[in-house]
C-alpha positions as CSV (number, residue, x, y, z in Angstrom):
1,M,-36.7,7.3,-20.4
2,A,-35.5,5.6,-17.2
3,G,-32.8,3.7,-19.5
4,I,-31.6,7.2,-20.8
5,W,-31.3,8.8,-17.3
6,R,-29.4,5.7,-16.2
7,L,-27.0,5.9,-19.1
8,R,-26.6,9.6,-18.3
9,A,-25.9,8.8,-14.6
10,L,-23.1,6.3,-15.7
11,A,-21.6,8.9,-18.1
12,G,-21.3,11.1,-15.1
13,V,-19.7,8.5,-12.8
14,L,-17.4,7.8,-15.6
15,V,-16.2,11.4,-16.1
16,L,-15.9,11.6,-12.3
17,V,-13.7,8.4,-12.3
18,A,-11.4,9.9,-14.9
19,G,-11.1,13.0,-12.9
20,L,-10.2,11.3,-9.8
21,G,-7.6,8.8,-11.1
22,C,-7.2,5.3,-10.6
23,N,-6.9,4.9,-6.8
24,P,-10.0,2.6,-6.0
25,L,-10.1,4.0,-2.4
26,T,-11.1,7.3,-3.6
27,L,-13.7,6.3,-5.9
28,P,-17.4,6.5,-5.3
29,F,-18.5,4.3,-8.2
30,F,-18.9,1.3,-6.0
31,L,-20.6,3.2,-3.3
32,M,-23.0,4.7,-5.8
33,F,-23.8,1.3,-7.6
34,G,-24.0,-0.8,-4.1
35,V,-21.6,-3.2,-5.1
36,D,-20.9,-5.2,-1.8
37,S,-19.0,-8.4,-2.7
38,K,-15.9,-8.5,-1.0
39,V,-12.6,-10.3,-1.1
40,E,-11.2,-11.3,2.4
41,P,-7.5,-10.6,3.3
42,E,-4.8,-13.3,3.5
43,F,-4.0,-12.1,7.1
44,K,-6.8,-10.1,8.9
45,L,-5.6,-7.6,11.3
46,A,-8.9,-6.6,12.9
47,K,-10.5,-8.4,15.7
48,P,-14.1,-8.4,16.6
49,D,-14.0,-7.6,20.2
50,R,-11.2,-4.9,20.6
51,E,-9.1,-2.5,19.0
52,V,-5.7,-3.6,17.6
53,T,-2.7,-1.3,17.2
54,V,-0.4,-2.0,14.2
55,L,3.1,-0.7,14.0
56,I,4.4,-0.5,10.2
57,L,8.3,-0.7,9.7
58,A,9.4,-0.1,6.3
59,Y,13.0,0.2,5.1
60,T,15.1,-0.7,2.2
61,A,17.4,-3.7,2.0
62,P,21.1,-2.8,2.3
63,D,22.1,-3.8,-0.9
64,V,19.3,-2.2,-2.9
65,Q,20.5,0.1,-5.6
66,T,18.0,3.0,-6.0
67,D,18.3,6.6,-6.6
68,Q,14.7,7.0,-5.1
69,V,16.0,8.5,-1.7
70,G,13.1,8.2,0.9
71,V,11.1,5.7,-0.8
72,D,10.8,3.6,2.1
73,R,9.2,6.4,4.2
74,Q,6.9,7.4,1.2
75,L,5.6,3.9,1.0
76,C,5.0,3.8,4.8
77,V,3.2,7.2,4.8
78,A,1.1,6.1,1.5
79,F,0.4,2.6,3.2
80,S,-0.4,3.6,6.6
81,R,-3.0,6.1,5.3
82,M,-4.6,3.7,3.1
83,L,-4.9,1.0,5.6
84,E,-6.2,3.3,8.0
85,E,-8.8,4.5,5.5
86,R,-9.7,1.2,4.2
87,C,-10.2,-0.4,8.0
88,L,-12.4,2.7,8.9
89,Y,-14.6,2.1,5.7
90,N,-14.8,-1.7,6.7
91,K,-15.6,-0.6,10.5
92,E,-12.6,-2.4,11.8
93,R,-11.1,-1.1,14.9
94,V,-7.4,-0.9,13.8
95,K,-5.0,1.8,15.1
96,I,-1.8,2.6,13.1
97,V,1.3,3.9,14.9
98,P,1.8,7.5,13.4
99,V,4.8,7.5,10.8
100,H,6.3,10.5,12.3
101,K,6.5,8.4,15.7
102,V,8.2,5.8,13.7
103,Q,10.6,8.1,12.3
104,K,11.6,9.6,15.5
105,F,12.2,6.3,17.1
106,K,14.6,5.5,14.2
107,G,16.3,8.8,14.7
108,D,16.6,8.2,18.5
109,H,17.9,4.7,18.0
110,P,20.3,4.6,15.0
111,G,21.2,1.1,15.5
112,W,17.3,0.2,15.5
113,K,17.7,-2.2,12.5
114,S,20.0,-4.6,14.8
115,M,17.1,-4.6,17.3
116,G,14.6,-7.6,17.2
117,V,11.2,-6.7,15.6
118,A,9.6,-7.9,18.7
119,E,11.5,-5.6,20.8
120,I,10.4,-2.5,18.7
121,G,7.0,-4.0,18.9
122,R,6.7,-4.1,22.4
123,Y,8.2,-0.4,22.7
124,F,5.0,0.7,20.7
125,E,2.8,-1.5,22.4
126,A,1.7,-3.0,19.3
127,D,-0.4,-5.9,18.7
128,Y,1.1,-6.6,15.3
129,V,4.2,-5.5,13.7
130,L,4.3,-5.4,9.7
131,D,7.8,-5.8,8.9
132,M,8.4,-4.5,5.3
133,E,11.8,-4.7,3.4
134,I,12.1,-3.1,0.0
135,V,14.2,-5.8,-1.8
136,S,14.4,-3.9,-5.1
137,L,12.7,-1.1,-6.7
138,S,13.1,0.5,-10.2
139,L,11.0,3.3,-12.0
140,Y,12.3,2.6,-15.5
141,E,11.9,-0.2,-18.2
142,P,15.1,-2.3,-18.2
143,G,17.3,-1.4,-21.1
144,S,15.4,2.1,-22.0
145,H,18.1,4.1,-20.6
146,K,15.5,5.9,-18.5
147,T,13.3,7.0,-21.6
148,L,10.4,4.5,-20.5
149,Y,8.7,4.4,-17.0
150,K,7.8,1.0,-15.8
151,G,7.8,0.5,-12.1
152,Y,9.0,-2.8,-10.6
153,C,9.3,-3.7,-6.9
154,K,9.6,-6.5,-4.6
155,V,8.8,-6.1,-1.0
156,D,9.3,-8.9,1.7
157,V,6.4,-8.5,4.1
158,A,6.0,-10.3,7.7
159,A,3.4,-9.9,10.0
160,L,4.4,-10.5,13.5
161,D,1.9,-11.2,16.3
162,M,3.0,-9.7,19.5
163,S,0.9,-12.1,21.7
164,K,3.3,-14.9,20.4
165,P,6.5,-13.3,19.1
166,H,8.5,-16.4,19.9
167,E,6.6,-18.2,17.0
168,G,8.2,-16.0,14.4
169,P,6.1,-14.3,11.7
170,A,2.3,-15.2,11.7
171,W,2.3,-14.6,7.9
172,H,4.9,-13.8,5.3
173,Q,5.0,-12.9,1.5
174,R,7.2,-11.6,-0.8
175,L,5.2,-9.3,-2.9
176,S,6.0,-8.4,-6.5
177,V,4.4,-5.3,-8.1
178,Q,4.6,-3.9,-11.7
179,Y,2.9,-0.6,-12.9
180,P,1.7,-0.1,-15.3
181,T,0.3,-3.8,-16.0
182,S,-2.6,-3.4,-18.4
183,R,-0.5,-1.3,-21.0
184,G,3.1,-0.8,-21.9
185,P,5.7,1.6,-20.5
186,I,5.2,5.2,-20.3
187,P,7.4,7.5,-22.2
188,V,9.3,9.9,-20.2
189,A,8.0,13.2,-20.9
190,D,9.9,16.4,-21.7
191,D,9.3,17.7,-18.2
192,N,10.6,14.5,-16.8
193,N,7.6,14.1,-14.4
194,T,9.5,11.3,-12.4
195,E,8.0,12.3,-9.1
196,N,4.4,11.9,-10.6
197,F,5.2,8.4,-11.9
198,R,6.6,7.7,-8.6
199,D,3.7,8.7,-6.5
200,M,1.2,6.7,-9.0
201,F,3.5,3.3,-8.4
202,I,3.8,3.9,-4.7
203,S,0.0,4.2,-4.4
204,R,-0.1,0.8,-6.4
205,I,2.1,-0.8,-4.1
206,A,0.4,0.6,-1.1
207,T,-3.1,-0.8,-2.6
208,D,-1.7,-4.1,-3.0
209,L,-0.1,-4.4,0.5
210,C,-3.5,-2.9,1.9
211,W,-5.5,-5.6,0.3
212,K,-3.4,-8.4,2.0
213,F,-4.6,-7.3,5.3
214,T,-8.2,-5.9,5.2
215,S,-11.0,-6.8,2.8
216,H,-11.7,-5.0,-0.4
217,L,-14.8,-4.8,-2.8
218,S,-14.4,-7.6,-5.6
219,N,-14.8,-5.1,-8.4
220,E,-11.5,-3.2,-7.1
221,T,-9.5,-6.1,-8.3
222,Y,-9.8,-4.4,-11.8
223,R,-6.8,-2.8,-13.4
224,C,-7.3,0.6,-14.6
225,D,-3.7,1.7,-15.3
């Protein structure tokens, strides 16, 4: 009898997962089943003895050709929210500079890209600056004439430690993301649901970025796309 109830409980969780989608930060599955094995990040932002302030600068490279206007801001919003939620879950005192303040700064300083990252970090009194340049981004499978969705993105990410900015980035990586990965390209529907696909792709990029800076449960490394 106990086995039957466990199977019913598992079935109920799977139904819930299907309804919520594949964003691992929103899934209750791991909490319900008590999985606590964690994968440590490559560059941990949190400090054990104090709160740290993190500034996220996201922008597209000058030569990027994409019709996805505003994708840098969308990625910044998704990543900021996800990183904040994950750090809170991990009981890490990490404060993210609000995106609207960063956007206002950019609007008030049209030549902000010519400013040094350290100078912008000092303006916001940040402990770390995450400098993210979108090098390339596409929503379509090459050669499909926009009939198949397949997300491709490359982002240069550098973390500058504001306590020693003269040493350059404390961590740097070019992140390559494809979506989906566990199945083939997705046919473009008659309703041309580009916005929905872009939202899912941005969520995947933000998730991969988040895992670079704070820990995640080992079972979350699965791909459910």
